[in-house]
C-alpha positions in Angstrom: 25.7 1.0 -1.0 22.7 -0.6 -2.8 21.9 2.5 -4.9 18.4 3.0 -3.5 17.0 6.5 -3.5 15.5 6.1 0.0 17.0 4.0 2.9 15.1 0.9 4.0 14.3 0.7 7.7 14.1 -2.9 9.1 10.8 -3.6 11.0 8.7 -6.5 12.1 5.0 -5.7 12.0 1.7 -7.3 10.8 0.2 -5.9 7.6 -3.1 -6.5 5.9 -2.7 -7.1 2.2 -5.7 -7.1 -0.2 -5.7 -7.9 -3.9 -8.5 -8.8 -6.3 -7.9 -12.5 -5.6 -7.0 -12.6 -1.9 -7.0 -10.7 1.3 -4.8 -11.7 4.3 -1.9 -10.8 6.5 1.7 -10.4 5.7 4.7 -9.6 7.9 6.3 -6.2 7.2 10.1 -6.8 7.1 11.4 -3.4 6.0 10.0 -0.1 4.8 11.1 2.9 2.8 9.4 6.1 1.5 8.5 4.3 -1.8 8.1 0.7 -0.9 8.4 -2.3 1.4 9.6 -5.8 1.8 7.0 -8.3 3.2 6.6 -12.0 3.8 3.5 -14.1 3.4 2.4 -17.7 3.1 0.0 -16.6 0.4 1.8 -16.6 -3.0 1.9 -13.4 -5.0 3.3 -12.7 -8.4 5.3 -9.9 -9.8 2.8 -7.6 -11.6 0.1 -8.2 -8.9 -1.4 -5.0 -7.5 -2.4 -4.8 -3.8 -3.7 -2.4 -1.2 -1.9 -2.3 2.1 -2.8 -1.5 5.7 0.5 -1.1 7.5 0.6 -1.4 11.3 3.5 0.7 12.3 5.0 0.4 15.8 3.6 3.0 18.2 1.5 4.6 15.5 -2.3 4.8 15.2 -4.2 4.5 13.0 -2.6 2.1 10.5 -1.0 3.6 7.4 -3.0 3.1 4.2 -1.4 2.5 0.9 -4.2 2.7 -1.8 -2.2 0.8 -4.5 1.2 -1.0 -4.5 2.7 -3.1 -7.3 4.5 -6.3 -6.5 7.9 -5.9 -8.1 9.7 -9.1 -7.1 9.0 -12.4 -5.3 11.6 -14.7 -3.7 10.1 -17.6 -1.8 7.7 -16.2 0.8 9.2 -12.7 0.6 8.2 -10.0 -1.8 8.8 -6.4 -2.5 6.2 -3.8 -3.3 6.5 -0.3 -4.8 3.9 2.2 -3.5 2.0 3.5 -6.6 -0.8 5.4 -4.9 -0.8 6.9 -1.4 -2.6 10.0 -0.2 -0.6 13.1 0.5 -1.5 12.9 4.3 -0.4 9.2 4.5 2.8 10.0 2.6 3.5 12.7 5.2 2.8 10.3 8.1 5.1 7.7 6.5 7.9 10.2 6.1 7.5 11.4 9.8 7.6 7.7 10.9 10.7 6.9 8.9 12.5 10.1 10.1 12.0 8.9 13.7 13.6 5.6 12.8 16.7 6.9 11.1 20.0 5.9 12.6 23.4 7.6 12.1 24.2 4.9 9.5 21.2 5.6 7.2 21.2 8.6 5.0 18.1 10.9 4.7 
């Protein structure tokens, strides 16, 4: 057990990431109610703030995260914590994650 409040759901999806310095694509590697793990060729730093446009499988339109903080970077991978997301988008995210749960992930 990794002690996380919310389970991480593994995914592979393209995501648009925008910061004050750069806008581009990243690959979404996993997702939870409060954050995500992504991979990008563009370097980010812990303490960077980004906006995300998450393309979730079989979901339209893309999920919008208004503000996320980069919490860690390891090579091309990085983790973000969702800081600002609208209530309706938070609800869509929860619905999506609930459909992805397996017997081995806790709610």
